[in-house]
GUVEXPA-460857 format. One record per residue (C-alpha): z, y, x; residue number from 0. Coordinates in steps of 0.25 Angstrom, whole numbers. Example, Ala and Ser with C-alpha at 12.3 -4.5 7.8 and 13.67 -1.06 7.14 Angstrom:
2
REC      Z      Y      X    n
REC     31    -18     49    0
REC     29     -4     55    1
This chain:
549
REC      Z      Y      X    n
REC      0      0      0    0
REC     -4     14      5    1
REC      7     25      3    2
REC      7     40      6    3
REC      5     54      0    4
REC     -3     55    -13    5
REC     -9     65    -15    6
REC    -14     69     -1    7
REC    -15     83      4    8
REC    -26     88     13    9
REC    -25     91     28   10
REC    -12     85     31   11
REC    -10     71     37   12
REC     -5     61     27   13
REC      1     47     30   14
REC     -2     34     22   15
REC      5     21     24   16
REC      1      7     20   17
REC     10     -5     18   18
REC      5    -19     14   19
REC     12    -31      7   20
REC      1    -40     13   21
REC      1    -46     27   22
REC     -8    -37     35   23
REC    -16    -42     47   24
REC    -12    -31     57   25
REC    -22    -37     68   26
REC    -32    -29     59   27
REC    -26    -16     58   28
REC    -26     -9     45   29
REC    -36      3     44   30
REC    -36     15     35   31
REC    -48     22     29   32
REC    -49     35     20   33
REC    -59     40     11   34
REC    -60     54      5   35
REC    -56     68     10   36
REC    -46     62     21   37
REC    -46     57     35   38
REC    -37     47     42   39
REC    -29     54     53   40
REC    -22     41     59   41
REC    -19     27     54   42
REC    -11     15     58   43
REC    -10      1     51   44
REC     -1      5     40   45
REC     -3     21     39   46
REC    -14     31     39   47
REC    -14     46     40   48
REC    -25     54     33   49
REC    -28     68     31   50
REC    -35     74     19   51
REC    -43     87     19   52
REC    -47     99     12   53
REC    -62     98     12   54
REC    -64     88      1   55
REC    -61     96    -12   56
REC    -65     86    -22   57
REC    -61     71    -18   58
REC    -48     68    -25   59
REC    -43     57    -17   60
REC    -42     50     -3   61
REC    -43     35     -2   62
REC    -35     29     10   63
REC    -37     14     13   64
REC    -31      4     22   65
REC    -38     -8     27   66
REC    -31    -21     31   67
REC    -32    -36     33   68
REC    -23    -47     27   69
REC    -16    -55     37   70
REC    -21    -68     31   71
REC    -35    -68     36   72
REC    -39    -55     44   73
REC    -51    -61     50   74
REC    -59    -64     38   75
REC    -53    -56     27   76
REC    -58    -42     23   77
REC    -49    -30     25   78
REC    -40    -26     13   79
REC    -39    -11      9   80
REC    -30     -3      2   81
REC    -33     11     -3   82
REC    -24     23     -8   83
REC    -31     34    -16   84
REC    -24     47    -12   85
REC    -26     59    -21   86
REC    -28     72    -15   87
REC    -18     83    -18   88
REC    -23     98    -21   89
REC    -24    106     -8   90
REC    -27    120     -4   91
REC    -40    124      3   92
REC    -43    138     10   93
REC    -43    144     24   94
REC    -33    139     34   95
REC    -35    151     43   96
REC    -34    165     37   97
REC    -36    179     42   98
REC    -28    192     39   99
REC    -33    201     28  100
REC    -43    190     22  101
REC    -42    182      9  102
REC    -44    167      8  103
REC    -45    157     -4  104
REC    -37    145     -6  105
REC    -39    134    -16  106
REC    -31    122    -21  107
REC    -40    110    -22  108
REC    -37     98    -31  109
REC    -47     87    -27  110
REC    -42     78    -38  111
REC    -45     88    -49  112
REC    -32     88    -56  113
REC    -34     90    -71  114
REC    -22     98    -73  115
REC    -21    113    -76  116
REC    -15    119    -64  117
REC    -10    133    -60  118
REC    -10    137    -45  119
REC      0    145    -36  120
REC     -2    149    -22  121
REC      6    154    -10  122
REC      0    160      2  123
REC      8    164     15  124
REC      7    179     19  125
REC      5    183      5  126
REC     15    188     -6  127
REC     12    178    -18  128
REC      7    179    -27  129
REC      1    193    -26  130
REC     -7    191    -13  131
REC    -13    178    -18  132
REC    -24    181    -28  133
REC    -24    173    -41  134
REC    -11    166    -39  135
REC    -14    155    -49  136
REC    -28    153    -45  137
REC    -35    143    -37  138
REC    -41    146    -27  139
REC    -32    158    -22  140
REC    -36    169    -13  141
REC    -26    173     -2  142
REC    -26    187      5  143
REC    -20    186     19  144
REC    -13    199     24  145
REC    -21    208     33  146
REC     -8    208     42  147
REC     -4    195     49  148
REC     10    191     44  149
REC     20    192     54  150
REC     25    179     51  151
REC     13    172     57  152
REC     10    180     69  153
REC     15    169     78  154
REC      9    157     71  155
REC     -3    161     63  156
REC      2    152     52  157
REC      2    159     39  158
REC      8    147     31  159
REC      2    139     19  160
REC     -6    143      7  161
REC      0    135     -4  162
REC     -4    132    -18  163
REC      1    124    -30  164
REC     -4    121    -43  165
REC      5    116    -55  166
REC     -3    107    -65  167
REC      1    103    -79  168
REC      4     89    -74  169
REC     11     94    -62  170
REC      3     85    -53  171
REC      1     96    -42  172
REC     13    105    -43  173
REC     14    107    -28  174
REC      9    115    -17  175
REC     -5    110    -14  176
REC     -5    107      1  177
REC     -3    122      7  178
REC    -13    125     18  179
REC     -8    132     31  180
REC    -14    145     34  181
REC    -16    151     48  182
REC    -20    166     50  183
REC    -29    171     61  184
REC    -36    184     64  185
REC    -51    186     63  186
REC    -58    188     76  187
REC    -59    203     78  188
REC    -71    211     75  189
REC    -75    220     87  190
REC    -82    233     86  191
REC    -88    241     97  192
REC   -101    243    105  193
REC   -109    230    106  194
REC   -118    236    117  195
REC   -115    245    128  196
REC   -126    254    135  197
REC   -129    249    149  198
REC   -122    257    159  199
REC   -112    263    149  200
REC    -97    263    153  201
REC    -92    271    141  202
REC    -80    266    135  203
REC    -81    258    122  204
REC    -71    253    112  205
REC    -71    240    105  206
REC    -62    237     92  207
REC    -58    224     86  208
REC    -53    221     72  209
REC    -46    209     65  210
REC    -38    210     53  211
REC    -24    207     55  212
REC    -25    209     70  213
REC    -16    220     78  214
REC    -19    215     92  215
REC    -32    213     99  216
REC    -34    206    112  217
REC    -47    210    120  218
REC    -49    198    129  219
REC    -62    201    135  220
REC    -72    213    139  221
REC    -85    213    146  222
REC    -85    211    161  223
REC    -84    224    168  224
REC    -79    232    156  225
REC    -66    240    157  226
REC    -55    240    146  227
REC    -51    254    145  228
REC    -41    252    134  229
REC    -37    249    119  230
REC    -39    261    110  231
REC    -33    253     99  232
REC    -26    239     96  233
REC    -40    234     92  234
REC    -49    241    102  235
REC    -53    241    117  236
REC    -59    251    125  237
REC    -69    246    136  238
REC    -78    253    147  239
REC    -91    245    149  240
REC    -96    243    163  241
REC   -110    247    159  242
REC   -117    234    163  243
REC   -113    223    154  244
REC   -108    219    141  245
REC    -99    207    137  246
REC    -89    202    127  247
REC    -77    209    122  248
REC    -66    199    117  249
REC    -55    202    107  250
REC    -44    194    100  251
REC    -36    199     88  252
REC    -21    196     86  253
REC    -12    199     74  254
REC     -1    203     84  255
REC      0    202     99  256
REC      1    187    102  257
REC      0    182     88  258
REC     -7    169     85  259
REC    -13    176     73  260
REC    -26    180     81  261
REC    -41    179     81  262
REC    -51    173     90  263
REC    -58    181    100  264
REC    -70    190     96  265
REC    -80    192    107  266
REC    -88    205    106  267
REC   -101    205    114  268
REC   -105    219    120  269
REC   -119    220    126  270
REC   -126    231    135  271
REC   -137    239    130  272
REC   -149    241    139  273
REC   -164    242    138  274
REC   -171    229    142  275
REC   -186    231    142  276
REC   -198    239    138  277
REC   -208    233    129  278
REC   -223    237    129  279
REC   -237    233    136  280
REC   -238    231    151  281
REC   -251    238    151  282
REC   -254    252    146  283
REC   -268    257    149  284
REC   -271    271    154  285
REC   -270    282    143  286
REC   -264    272    133  287
REC   -250    272    126  288
REC   -241    261    122  289
REC   -227    259    116  290
REC   -216    254    125  291
REC   -202    250    119  292
REC   -189    247    126  293
REC   -180    236    122  294
REC   -165    234    124  295
REC   -153    226    122  296
REC   -146    227    108  297
REC   -140    241    107  298
REC   -148    247    119  299
REC   -159    254    112  300
REC   -152    268    110  301
REC   -161    280    115  302
REC   -164    289    121  303
REC   -174    281    131  304
REC   -179    287    143  305
REC   -193    282    147  306
REC   -200    283    160  307
REC   -214    280    167  308
REC   -215    277    182  309
REC   -229    282    183  310
REC   -234    297    181  311
REC   -243    299    169  312
REC   -237    289    160  313
REC   -232    295    147  314
REC   -220    291    138  315
REC   -221    296    123  316
REC   -232    306    129  317
REC   -223    312    140  318
REC   -221    309    154  319
REC   -209    301    158  320
REC   -197    301    157  321
REC   -196    302    142  322
REC   -184    300    133  323
REC   -186    294    119  324
REC   -176    290    108  325
REC   -186    278    105  326
REC   -186    265    112  327
REC   -201    265    112  328
REC   -211    275    119  329
REC   -226    277    120  330
REC   -231    276    135  331
REC   -244    281    139  332
REC   -252    277    152  333
REC   -259    288    160  334
REC   -275    287    161  335
REC   -273    282    176  336
REC   -269    267    176  337
REC   -256    263    183  338
REC   -243    257    182  339
REC   -230    262    175  340
REC   -216    258    174  341
REC   -210    262    161  342
REC   -195    263    160  343
REC   -184    267    150  344
REC   -169    269    149  345
REC   -158    273    140  346
REC   -143    276    139  347
REC   -141    260    137  348
REC   -149    256    150  349
REC   -144    255    164  350
REC   -158    253    170  351
REC   -171    258    165  352
REC   -180    247    159  353
REC   -194    247    165  354
REC   -208    242    161  355
REC   -221    242    169  356
REC   -234    246    162  357
REC   -248    246    168  358
REC   -260    254    164  359
REC   -269    246    174  360
REC   -277    233    171  361
REC   -270    221    178  362
REC   -272    217    192  363
REC   -281    205    196  364
REC   -273    192    194  365
REC   -268    183    206  366
REC   -271    168    205  367
REC   -260    158    207  368
REC   -259    151    220  369
REC   -259    138    214  370
REC   -273    139    208  371
REC   -282    128    214  372
REC   -296    131    220  373
REC   -302    117    218  374
REC   -305    108    205  375
REC   -313     96    202  376
REC   -324     97    193  377
REC   -319     94    179  378
REC   -305     98    183  379
REC   -296    110    179  380
REC   -290    121    187  381
REC   -278    129    182  382
REC   -278    143    188  383
REC   -267    154    186  384
REC   -264    168    190  385
REC   -251    176    191  386
REC   -248    186    180  387
REC   -254    200    182  388
REC   -245    212    179  389
REC   -249    220    167  390
REC   -259    209    163  391
REC   -260    205    148  392
REC   -271    194    149  393
REC   -279    187    159  394
REC   -294    184    160  395
REC   -300    171    167  396
REC   -315    171    169  397
REC   -325    163    178  398
REC   -340    165    180  399
REC   -341    151    187  400
REC   -349    140    180  401
REC   -342    126    177  402
REC   -328    130    174  403
REC   -320    133    161  404
REC   -308    142    160  405
REC   -296    141    151  406
REC   -288    154    153  407
REC   -273    155    149  408
REC   -268    168    153  409
REC   -263    166    168  410
REC   -270    153    169  411
REC   -283    147    168  412
REC   -288    133    167  413
REC   -302    131    174  414
REC   -310    118    171  415
REC   -320    115    182  416
REC   -333    109    176  417
REC   -342    110    187  418
REC   -342    110    203  419
REC   -342    122    211  420
REC   -335    135    215  421
REC   -329    143    203  422
REC   -322    156    201  423
REC   -312    161    191  424
REC   -307    175    188  425
REC   -295    181    181  426
REC   -291    195    178  427
REC   -279    201    170  428
REC   -280    211    159  429
REC   -272    221    151  430
REC   -275    231    141  431
REC   -279    241    152  432
REC   -290    232    157  433
REC   -293    219    165  434
REC   -289    218    180  435
REC   -298    213    192  436
REC   -303    198    191  437
REC   -297    188    201  438
REC   -306    177    205  439
REC   -303    163    210  440
REC   -312    152    214  441
REC   -311    137    214  442
REC   -320    125    217  443
REC   -324    114    207  444
REC   -328    101    214  445
REC   -331     87    213  446
REC   -330     83    228  447
REC   -318     79    236  448
REC   -306     75    229  449
REC   -313     78    216  450
REC   -324     68    219  451
REC   -313     57    223  452
REC   -307     59    210  453
REC   -319     54    202  454
REC   -320     41    210  455
REC   -317     27    204  456
REC   -303     22    206  457
REC   -300      7    203  458
REC   -313      7    194  459
REC   -308     19    186  460
REC   -314     33    187  461
REC   -303     43    191  462
REC   -302     56    183  463
REC   -304     70    189  464
REC   -289     73    188  465
REC   -277     67    181  466
REC   -277     65    166  467
REC   -265     74    162  468
REC   -257     74    149  469
REC   -246     85    147  470
REC   -236     83    136  471
REC   -229     88    128  472
REC   -234    102    126  473
REC   -226    110    122  474
REC   -215    104    130  475
REC   -200    106    128  476
REC   -193     97    138  477
REC   -203     89    146  478
REC   -218     91    149  479
REC   -225     78    153  480
REC   -238     77    162  481
REC   -245     64    161  482
REC   -255     62    172  483
REC   -265     51    174  484
REC   -275     49    185  485
REC   -284     39    191  486
REC   -281     43    206  487
REC   -268     47    213  488
REC   -267     62    213  489
REC   -255     72    216  490
REC   -254     82    205  491
REC   -246     95    205  492
REC   -240     99    192  493
REC   -236    113    190  494
REC   -230    121    178  495
REC   -231    136    177  496
REC   -226    146    167  497
REC   -235    157    161  498
REC   -232    166    173  499
REC   -237    156    183  500
REC   -223    152    188  501
REC   -222    138    193  502
REC   -211    131    185  503
REC   -214    116    188  504
REC   -222    109    200  505
REC   -223     94    203  506
REC   -232     87    213  507
REC   -235     73    208  508
REC   -244     61    212  509
REC   -251     54    201  510
REC   -255     39    205  511
REC   -266     32    198  512
REC   -262     32    184  513
REC   -253     41    176  514
REC   -240     50    179  515
REC   -230     57    170  516
REC   -224     70    175  517
REC   -213     77    166  518
REC   -209     92    168  519
REC   -196     96    162  520
REC   -199    109    154  521
REC   -185    110    148  522
REC   -181    122    157  523
REC   -194    130    155  524
REC   -195    142    146  525
REC   -203    139    133  526
REC   -217    144    135  527
REC   -231    142    141  528
REC   -232    135    155  529
REC   -244    130    163  530
REC   -245    116    169  531
REC   -254    112    180  532
REC   -257     98    185  533
REC   -265     98    198  534
REC   -270     86    205  535
REC   -277     91    217  536
REC   -290     95    211  537
REC   -288     98    196  538
REC   -277    106    189  539
REC   -274    103    174  540
REC   -267    115    167  541
REC   -259    114    154  542
REC   -252    125    146  543
REC   -238    120    143  544
REC   -229    125    132  545
REC   -214    123    134  546
REC   -206    125    121  547
REC   -191    122    120  548
């Protein structure tokens, strides 16, 4: 037989005991199980501690079961079980942590839906009943907590219990309904004060904290290099910035000095205001005008702005520099003679002027990459590239040589050699002010030497004029695989470049007769376009790769 409290109240631990008049096989220790809104906290062969909860507001009872064997035949018999149905007593739900000056709602829950007609009464610590508790005979009830923390709880934070009772016609529940223990805390203080400081400023600033019920504030951190100048009030701090960096201001609220009724720490982040960049075209043709706009960190866009041109003849808003403007945007006009100009801007929030170079010249002639190959087998492909050209917005690849096909892609060009002979490719850079000089580069397409040897028979099978290459996946997010197949042994050079021509991966690998897999880890590369080249001594295969994370 199982014995223990009935009904059961939530949250607290309740012990139930079991005694059997039968001969029990203790080599098979009895076990307990529970169903409904409760959990087993601990158990032994003849006792079980369970804990009910507040979360289920509708299930009326908890089933507690003990499972055991008779001593007579423990090896073959099935377990015997005994179950106790435990009713759930009415209980109170509502916040267990409360804050000064706020109002909370508490409810007497009756999962077993007593059919009786009941009236309700409440008691709340820190309040003068019944006037401070709205709707004294209602359910739920609202409790308004005092804005000043009661002196009696300053050292403990424990307000006490909100208790409720309801007397019913049959008197079944004429008792306090499992009062809930309440603890009072303070809300994290709100901080007011400048969220951004002008770069270079060392003018004192004041920050103020507020939390209802607090009388003491502890300022536990300020930005590195800032000086604490004083405390103008109990809830404020006066700081002198160092002009170069922001940081975090930290503060905690207390009901009184040292009281356990306090708040968590508020971290208030302060930034530095400064101008970051000038946005506009890199080329401005002679005699034309364009708009240039300055950008900044948040809060750093306050005028006036002082704009300057480094070269005589350039105008800002129609006037020679320097020009002061309240606007973050100005109109810049280039003189009739081409040249270069450095545009700069500053304001009161900037320690160092922001600069931007503008050209009214066509771009210079491109410079080919040193890795460009001068020889290719007929039927093969070259991959040529150039270095980025300052002030260029596009590139032009051309050739008057017969027997080649060009596939331009910005700084790079794939060149298919269709016939033998000397070939010349030219490239130039352009912007809106014109096209710069052409830069030629020559190569030979041949069928002799190593190219001739590559078409000989090997073991009765015709060798290819270069490795058959598969590259996958593309786009790649983690690993790029290069599958190379060749009928002769060759040494391949695998290079991966970013769009600026910077080499980000390189590998020399010998491919024996057959196939070879190479994997490149692209996980650390920035998402964007890349160019892969695979060179086998005479041919170059080039592929545009997309890295996408």
